[in-house]
C-alpha positions in Angstrom: -10.8 50.6 12.2 -13.8 49.0 10.5 -11.8 48.5 7.3 -9.1 46.8 9.2 -11.5 44.5 10.9 -13.2 43.6 7.6 -9.8 43.0 6.0 -8.7 40.6 8.7 -12.0 38.8 8.6 -11.8 38.4 4.8 -8.2 37.1 5.1 -9.3 34.6 7.7 -12.2 33.4 5.5 -9.8 32.9 2.6 -7.4 31.0 4.7 -10.2 28.7 5.9 -11.7 28.1 2.4 -8.4 27.8 0.4 -7.5 24.2 1.4 -11.0 23.0 0.6 -10.9 24.6 -2.8 -7.4 23.2 -3.5 -8.4 19.7 -2.5 -11.6 19.7 -4.4 -9.7 19.3 -7.7 -7.6 16.3 -6.5 -8.9 12.8 -6.7 -7.8 10.2 -4.2 -5.3 7.9 -6.1 -6.0 5.1 -3.6 -3.3 3.0 -1.8 0.2 2.8 -3.1 0.9 -0.5 -1.5 -0.9 -3.8 -1.0 -0.2 -7.0 0.9 2.3 -9.1 -0.9 1.1 -12.3 -2.4 2.8 -14.4 0.4 1.2 -12.3 3.2 -2.1 -12.3 1.4 -2.0 -16.2 1.4 -0.5 -16.9 4.8 -1.4 -14.0 7.1 -4.9 -15.3 8.0 -5.6 -12.9 10.7 -4.5 -9.9 8.6 -2.4 -8.4 11.4 0.6 -7.7 9.0 2.9 -10.3 10.7 3.2 -14.0 10.3 2.5 -15.7 13.6 3.8 -19.1 14.6 1.0 -21.1 12.9 1.2 -18.9 9.8 5.0 -19.5 9.6 4.4 -23.2 10.0 2.0 -23.3 7.1 4.4 -21.3 4.9 7.3 -23.7 5.8 5.1 -26.7 5.2 4.2 -25.4 1.7 7.8 -24.5 0.9 9.0 -28.0 1.9 6.3 -29.6 -0.3 7.5 -27.6 -3.4 11.1 -26.2 -3.1 11.1 -25.2 -6.7 8.0 -23.0 -6.5 7.8 -19.2 -6.2 8.9 -19.3 -2.5 12.4 -20.7 -3.5 13.5 -17.0 -3.8 13.1 -16.6 0.0 15.7 -19.3 0.7 18.5 -17.0 0.4 21.3 -19.3 1.7 20.0 -22.2 -0.5 19.9 -24.7 2.3 16.5 -26.1 1.4 14.9 -24.6 4.5 13.3 -21.3 5.5 14.9 -20.0 8.6 13.2 -17.4 10.9 15.5 -14.7 9.5 14.5 -15.6 5.9 10.8 -15.7 6.8 11.2 -12.3 8.5 12.8 -10.9 5.3 9.7 -11.7 3.2 8.2 -8.3 2.2 4.8 -7.7 3.8 3.7 -5.3 1.1 4.2 -4.8 -2.6 3.8 -1.5 -4.7 0.6 -1.0 -6.5 0.5 0.7 -9.9 -1.6 3.8 -10.2 -4.7 3.2 -12.2 -4.3 4.3 -15.9 -5.9 7.6 -16.6 -8.9 7.6 -19.0 -8.5 9.5 -22.1 -11.2 12.0 -22.8 -13.0 11.4 -26.1 -13.0 14.4 -28.4 -16.3 15.4 -29.8 -16.6 15.4 -33.6 -17.2 18.9 -34.8 
């Protein structure tokens, strides 16, 4: 009976310690997405959506320079940004993983 108790306790201890041991070797790669350039510029309250005043600022800038980078958002090419076109602007963009550092080999 004592052997069985010790065996069960040992297995429980291994089950509790194993995730910590596995996670110890992994490094946090960081976020995989970031706010898109448009959202970073116009989402002034950082809530992830463009509010009415933020949409107005975006529309004003678009009308000032219709040939700029926001031209791609005018999907029907009417020279205006509709609410649907503004809603289709991606809120995030993918972020590349940081490059791994190469370990230097020691001269022997």
